[in-house]
C-alpha positions as CSV (number, residue, x, y, z in Angstrom):
1,M,80.1,126.7,84.3
2,N,83.2,127.1,86.0
3,P,83.6,124.8,88.8
4,L,85.2,127.3,91.1
5,R,82.5,129.7,90.5
6,S,79.6,126.9,91.0
7,L,81.8,126.2,94.8
8,A,81.7,129.6,95.7
9,A,78.2,130.2,94.7
10,L,77.2,126.8,96.6
11,S,79.2,128.3,99.8
12,A,78.0,131.5,99.8
13,A,74.4,130.2,99.8
14,L,75.4,127.8,102.7
15,C,76.7,130.9,104.4
16,V,72.8,132.5,104.1
17,L,71.0,129.6,105.4
18,L,73.3,129.0,108.5
19,S,72.9,132.7,109.3
20,L,69.4,132.8,109.0
21,P,67.2,132.2,112.4
22,A,65.5,128.8,113.0
23,R,62.4,128.4,112.9
24,A,60.4,128.5,116.2
25,D,58.9,125.3,116.9
26,L,55.7,127.4,117.5
27,R,54.8,131.0,116.7
28,V,52.5,132.3,119.2
29,V,50.6,135.6,119.0
30,A,49.2,137.1,121.8
31,T,46.6,139.8,121.9
32,L,48.7,141.9,124.4
33,P,52.3,142.5,125.4
34,D,51.8,141.3,129.1
35,L,50.2,138.2,127.8
36,A,52.7,137.9,124.9
37,A,55.8,137.9,128.1
38,L,54.5,135.3,129.9
39,A,54.2,133.2,126.6
40,K,58.2,134.1,126.1
41,A,58.7,133.1,129.8
42,V,57.4,130.1,129.3
43,G,58.2,129.1,125.9
44,G,61.7,129.8,126.0
45,D,63.9,129.6,122.8
46,H,61.4,127.1,121.3
47,V,58.5,129.8,120.6
48,Q,58.2,132.9,118.4
49,V,55.7,135.4,120.2
50,T,54.0,138.5,119.0
51,A,51.7,140.9,120.5
52,L,48.8,142.3,118.4
53,A,48.6,145.4,120.9
54,L,50.8,148.2,120.6
55,S,52.2,149.8,123.7
56,T,50.2,153.4,123.1
57,Q,47.0,151.5,122.6
58,D,44.0,150.8,125.2
59,P,43.6,147.1,124.9
60,H,39.6,148.2,124.3
61,F,40.4,149.3,121.1
62,V,43.2,147.9,118.6
63,D,43.2,148.8,115.2
64,A,42.5,145.5,113.3
65,K,44.9,146.2,110.2
66,P,45.8,143.8,108.0
67,N,49.0,143.2,108.9
68,L,47.7,141.8,112.3
69,A,45.9,139.6,110.4
70,L,48.5,138.0,108.6
71,E,50.1,137.4,111.9
72,L,47.8,135.3,112.9
73,N,47.7,133.4,109.5
74,R,51.0,132.2,110.3
75,A,50.1,131.4,114.1
76,D,50.0,127.9,115.7
77,M,49.0,129.8,118.9
78,L,46.7,132.5,119.8
79,L,46.4,133.7,123.3
80,A,43.5,136.2,124.6
81,I,42.7,137.8,127.6
82,G,38.9,136.9,127.2
83,L,35.9,138.6,129.2
84,E,35.4,140.5,126.2
85,L,38.3,142.9,126.4
86,E,39.4,142.2,122.8
87,V,35.5,141.8,121.4
88,G,35.6,145.0,119.6
89,W,38.7,144.0,117.3
90,L,39.9,140.4,117.6
91,P,36.9,138.6,116.1
92,T,37.6,140.6,112.8
93,L,41.2,139.4,112.7
94,Q,40.3,136.1,113.5
95,N,37.8,135.9,110.6
96,G,40.3,137.5,108.2
97,A,43.2,135.3,109.2
98,R,41.7,132.0,107.7
99,N,43.5,130.1,109.4
100,P,41.3,127.5,112.0
101,R,43.8,126.8,114.1
102,I,43.3,130.0,116.1
103,L,39.8,130.3,115.8
104,I,37.5,129.9,118.9
105,N,37.2,126.0,118.7
106,G,40.8,125.2,117.3
107,A,43.1,123.5,119.1
108,G,45.6,126.9,119.1
109,Y,43.3,129.2,120.6
110,L,43.4,130.0,124.3
111,D,41.1,132.0,126.4
112,V,43.5,132.5,129.5
113,S,40.8,134.0,131.4
114,Q,39.4,130.7,132.4
115,F,42.6,130.0,134.6
116,V,42.1,132.9,137.2
117,Q,39.6,133.5,139.8
118,K,37.4,136.5,138.3
119,L,36.3,139.6,140.2
120,E,33.7,142.4,139.5
121,V,31.1,139.6,138.0
122,P,28.0,141.5,137.8
123,A,25.1,139.6,139.9
124,V,22.4,141.2,137.2
125,P,22.4,141.3,133.3
126,M,24.0,144.5,132.2
127,D,23.7,146.3,128.9
128,R,25.4,149.4,127.3
129,S,23.8,151.7,129.5
130,N,25.8,150.6,132.1
131,G,29.0,151.4,130.1
132,D,32.1,149.4,129.1
133,V,30.7,146.5,131.6
134,H,32.1,143.1,131.3
135,P,29.5,140.5,132.0
136,G,32.3,137.7,132.8
137,G,33.8,139.8,135.3
138,N,36.8,142.4,135.3
139,P,39.5,141.4,132.3
140,H,42.7,143.4,134.1
141,F,43.8,140.3,136.0
142,L,47.4,140.2,135.0
143,Y,48.4,143.4,137.5
144,D,48.4,140.6,140.2
145,P,51.2,138.4,139.7
146,R,49.4,135.5,141.4
147,A,47.0,135.5,138.3
148,G,50.2,135.7,136.1
149,L,51.8,132.7,137.5
150,A,48.5,130.8,136.9
151,V,48.1,131.9,133.8
152,A,51.5,131.2,132.8
153,K,50.7,127.6,134.0
154,G,47.8,127.3,131.8
155,I,49.9,128.5,128.6
156,A,52.7,125.8,129.2
157,E,50.2,123.1,129.2
158,R,48.6,124.1,125.9
159,M,52.3,124.6,124.5
160,I,52.6,120.8,125.9
161,T,49.5,119.7,124.0
162,L,50.8,121.3,120.6
163,D,54.5,120.8,120.8
164,A,55.0,117.6,123.1
165,K,58.5,116.8,121.6
166,N,59.5,120.1,123.7
167,A,57.5,119.3,126.8
168,D,60.2,119.1,129.1
169,A,62.0,122.5,128.2
170,Y,58.6,123.9,128.5
171,R,58.0,122.5,132.4
172,A,61.4,123.4,133.2
173,N,60.9,127.2,131.6
174,L,57.5,127.1,133.8
175,A,59.4,126.0,136.8
176,R,61.9,128.8,136.7
177,F,59.8,131.4,136.1
178,T,57.2,130.2,139.1
179,D,60.5,130.5,141.3
180,E,61.3,133.9,140.3
181,M,58.0,135.1,140.7
182,Q,57.2,133.6,144.2
183,K,60.5,135.2,145.2
184,A,59.8,138.6,143.9
185,M,56.2,138.7,145.4
186,G,57.3,138.8,148.7
187,G,59.6,141.7,148.3
188,W,56.9,143.2,146.4
189,Q,54.4,142.9,149.3
190,K,56.8,144.2,152.1
191,R,57.9,147.0,149.7
192,L,54.2,147.9,149.2
193,E,53.0,147.4,153.0
194,G,51.9,150.9,153.3
195,L,49.0,150.8,150.6
196,K,47.1,148.5,152.8
197,G,43.9,149.5,153.5
198,Q,44.6,152.9,151.6
199,P,41.7,154.8,150.4
200,V,42.7,155.4,146.4
201,I,40.7,156.9,143.3
202,A,41.2,155.2,139.5
203,Y,40.4,156.4,136.3
204,H,38.9,153.1,134.7
205,R,37.6,150.0,136.6
206,T,41.2,148.5,136.0
207,T,42.6,148.1,139.4
208,A,40.3,145.4,140.9
209,Y,42.9,142.5,140.9
210,L,45.6,144.9,142.1
211,S,43.7,146.1,145.0
212,N,42.9,142.6,145.8
213,W,46.4,141.6,146.0
214,L,48.0,144.8,147.9
215,G,44.7,145.4,150.0
216,F,43.8,148.7,149.0
217,E,40.4,150.5,149.0
218,V,39.2,152.2,145.6
219,F,36.5,154.3,146.5
220,A,35.9,156.3,143.7
221,Y,36.5,156.3,139.7
222,L,37.0,159.3,137.5
223,E,34.9,157.8,134.7
224,P,31.2,158.0,135.6
225,K,30.5,154.6,134.1
226,P,33.3,152.2,132.5
227,G,34.5,153.5,129.4
228,I,33.1,157.4,129.6
229,P,35.2,160.0,129.8
230,P,34.8,162.2,133.0
231,T,32.0,164.8,132.8
232,P,32.4,168.0,135.0
233,A,29.9,167.1,137.1
234,H,31.3,163.7,137.7
235,V,34.3,165.0,138.6
236,V,33.3,167.7,141.4
237,E,31.7,164.7,142.8
238,V,34.9,162.8,143.1
239,L,36.9,166.1,144.0
240,A,34.7,166.2,147.3
241,Q,35.1,162.4,148.0
242,G,38.9,162.5,147.5
243,R,39.1,165.6,150.2
244,Q,36.7,163.8,152.4
245,R,38.5,160.4,152.3
246,K,42.2,161.8,151.9
247,A,43.0,159.6,149.2
248,R,46.3,158.6,149.2
249,L,46.7,158.0,145.4
250,L,45.0,158.8,142.0
251,L,45.7,155.9,139.7
252,Q,45.5,155.8,135.9
253,E,46.9,153.9,133.0
254,E,49.5,156.0,130.5
255,Y,47.2,155.1,127.5
256,Y,44.4,157.3,128.7
257,P,44.2,161.2,128.3
258,S,45.6,162.4,131.7
259,T,44.7,166.3,131.8
260,T,41.6,165.3,134.0
261,S,43.8,163.2,136.5
262,K,46.6,165.7,136.7
263,L,43.7,168.6,137.6
264,V,41.9,166.2,140.4
265,S,45.3,165.2,142.1
266,Q,46.3,168.6,142.3
267,K,43.1,169.9,143.8
268,I,42.3,167.0,146.4
269,P,46.2,167.1,146.7
270,T,47.2,163.6,145.9
271,P,49.9,161.9,143.7
272,L,48.9,160.5,140.4
273,V,50.6,157.5,139.6
274,L,50.7,156.9,135.8
275,M,50.2,152.9,135.5
276,P,51.7,150.5,132.7
277,G,48.9,148.9,132.0
278,G,49.1,145.5,129.9
279,T,50.4,147.2,126.7
280,N,52.6,149.6,128.2
281,F,55.6,147.4,127.8
282,R,59.3,148.6,126.8
283,A,61.0,146.5,124.0
284,G,62.3,143.1,125.6
285,E,60.5,143.6,128.8
286,T,59.7,140.5,131.0
287,Y,56.7,140.0,132.7
288,L,58.7,140.1,135.9
289,Q,60.4,143.3,135.1
290,H,56.7,144.5,134.4
291,I,55.4,143.9,137.5
292,E,58.5,145.8,138.9
293,D,57.9,148.4,137.3
294,V,54.4,149.0,138.8
295,V,55.8,148.4,142.2
296,K,58.3,151.4,141.5
297,R,55.6,153.4,140.2
298,L,53.3,152.7,143.2
299,E,56.0,153.0,146.1
300,K,57.2,156.7,144.5
301,G,53.2,157.4,144.8
302,L,53.2,156.1,148.8
303,Q,56.3,158.4,149.3
304,G,53.9,161.9,147.8
305,K,55.8,161.6,144.4
306,G,53.7,161.7,141.4
307,T,54.7,160.3,137.7
C-alpha cells in the first residue's frame, strides 16, 4: 500500500474522531422537559440529558414508543416526577428498556417527589370514580421554583453518587443555579404581588404549588373531576361562580383543548392565561427561563390581557 495514502487515511480518521463530541460522563433521561432542564443545570457539560415527553404532550399521556425505550436502554440515570404522574406509560418503557440501572430499585432511578413537601394528599382512599386523583399528592410541583431548587439539590446528590469523579463540578453547578434562582425569585414575587389573595379559575388541578407560592386562591376547576373533560352543566356552574367571585384569571395549560376555556373567559369576563406546563419548553430553554415565562404570562393576565 502506498505509504502516503496510508498516512492520508490515518489523518482523515483522526480528524473524524476528534470532531466527534465527547461521550458524556452520565446519560440522563428525564420524563418531562422541566425535569430535564434541572438535570442539565446541575450536570452541565458532564451530562447528556434527554426528555421523554414532547412539548405538545399532556404529561399524563405520553406515547410509550420503542425509540423512548431505546433511550432508557442507554441511560445511566432516569428522573421521574413520581406521585403516579407517569404511571400510565413509564413502567412499560422501563420494562422494555432491559436496563436494570433505571428500574425502580436501580441505582440510576430517582423519583424526585421525595424532595418536596406534597400538597393535596387525599385524606381518605381514592379510586377512579374520583377522577384522575393522585393518591400520593399533587405531582405538579415544579411550577414552584422553591420545589425546583429542592429537586435540583436531590439530583446533584444522586449524580455525585453515580459519578464521584465529577462531584466538585456538580456541587459548583448546583451552587451557581441556586444563587441565580434565589436572586430571580424575589423579583418574580414582587412582579406578581397583585395576584395575592385573588380568586382564580383553573382548568385542571395543576396550580396547587403555584398558588401556594404566589398566594392566589383557586376556587373552581373547569374539569368536573380531574381528568374528566368539562360538561355543559358543570361549565354553567363555573360561569356563575366566576361572575359571583369576580374571577381575576382563568389558567390552563397549553396542551389542553382551549375552546371551553376561551368561552368561559369571554362570558365572565376574565383573562385566559395559557400556561407552559412541565412539557411546554422551547429548544434550549432553561428552568429559570421557563419560570420567567410563567411569570410573564401571569403578569400579562393581571394587566387584563389574555394569552
